[in-house]
Backbone bond lengths (Angstrom), bond angles and torsions (degrees), N, CA, C in turn:
res aa  C-N    CA-C-N  psi(-1)  N-CA   C-N-CA  omega(-1)  CA-C   N-CA-C  phi
1 X - - - 1.467 - - 1.526 111.26 -
2 X 1.349 114.84 -50.58 1.466 118.04 -177.18 1.535 110.23 -64.43
3 X 1.336 115.86 -41.92 1.465 119.09 179.99 1.528 110.37 -60.69
4 X 1.328 116.11 -38.59 1.466 119.57 178.39 1.518 111.41 -62.43
5 X 1.330 115.30 -40.43 1.466 118.68 179.48 1.520 111.35 -66.97
6 X 1.322 115.71 -39.31 1.474 119.25 178.72 1.522 109.75 -62.75
7 X 1.337 116.56 -45.07 1.464 120.28 179.55 1.529 110.23 -62.63
8 X 1.333 116.07 -40.13 1.470 119.87 178.68 1.526 110.28 -61.76
9 X 1.339 115.90 -44.20 1.461 120.22 179.67 1.521 111.70 -62.43
10 X 1.341 115.86 -43.15 1.459 120.02 178.48 1.515 110.45 -64.06
11 X 1.329 116.13 -43.04 1.465 120.23 179.62 1.520 110.93 -60.38
12 X 1.336 116.01 -45.36 1.457 119.78 -179.97 1.531 109.97 -64.21
13 X 1.336 116.60 -40.30 1.462 120.51 179.84 1.519 112.10 -62.79
14 X 1.340 116.63 -31.60 1.465 119.86 179.22 1.520 111.79 -84.13
15 X 1.324 115.65 -37.53 1.468 119.45 -173.53 1.517 112.14 -74.33
16 X 1.328 117.62 -39.31 1.461 119.87 -175.18 1.533 113.29 -59.06
17 X 1.327 119.60 -47.15 1.473 118.59 177.00 1.521 112.32 -61.86
18 X 1.354 116.65 -36.47 1.465 119.45 178.78 1.523 110.39 -65.60
19 X 1.329 116.39 -42.87 1.464 120.11 178.80 1.526 109.97 -64.18
20 X 1.322 116.62 -42.31 1.462 120.32 -179.66 1.530 110.13 -62.09
21 X 1.326 116.57 -43.90 1.467 120.54 179.57 1.523 110.26 -63.65
22 X 1.335 116.06 -39.61 1.469 119.23 -179.17 1.517 110.42 -67.68
23 X 1.340 116.30 -41.08 1.468 119.31 178.58 1.520 110.64 -64.54
24 X 1.328 116.75 -40.19 1.466 120.11 179.46 1.521 110.19 -63.97
25 X 1.332 117.30 -43.59 1.460 119.52 -178.84 1.521 110.46 -68.37
26 X 1.332 116.93 -34.97 1.472 119.73 176.77 1.519 110.04 -65.87
27 X 1.332 117.20 -42.53 1.458 120.76 178.93 1.521 110.60 -63.71
28 X 1.317 116.97 -39.63 1.455 121.77 178.52 1.526 109.98 -63.43
29 X 1.323 115.98 -45.60 1.466 121.34 178.91 1.525 109.89 -61.45
30 X 1.327 116.39 -42.21 1.467 121.23 -178.65 1.531 110.31 -63.29
31 X 1.332 117.03 -45.15 1.460 119.46 -179.72 1.524 110.62 -66.47
32 X 1.327 117.12 -33.37 1.463 119.87 178.32 1.518 110.97 -67.47
33 X 1.330 117.21 -43.44 1.466 119.26 -179.81 1.519 109.82 -66.08
34 X 1.333 117.61 -35.63 1.458 120.33 176.50 1.524 110.50 -64.37
35 X 1.320 117.14 -41.98 1.463 120.99 179.98 1.534 109.87 -64.04
36 X 1.325 116.89 -39.21 1.462 120.19 178.65 1.520 110.37 -67.16
37 X 1.329 116.98 -39.86 1.466 120.82 -178.84 1.526 110.71 -67.23
38 X 1.332 117.56 -29.96 1.460 120.67 -178.38 1.522 112.25 -73.55
39 X 1.313 117.22 -24.46 1.470 119.55 -175.51 1.522 112.19 -66.91
């Protein structure tokens, strides 16, 4: 049980920064396509 929780915590600690980076890059891409469409 405890080992499972530790693995879950580690997984969350690794996944959250990756998700945040992916969301940021998606938002950046979205704003860029909007800027291109406005021209």
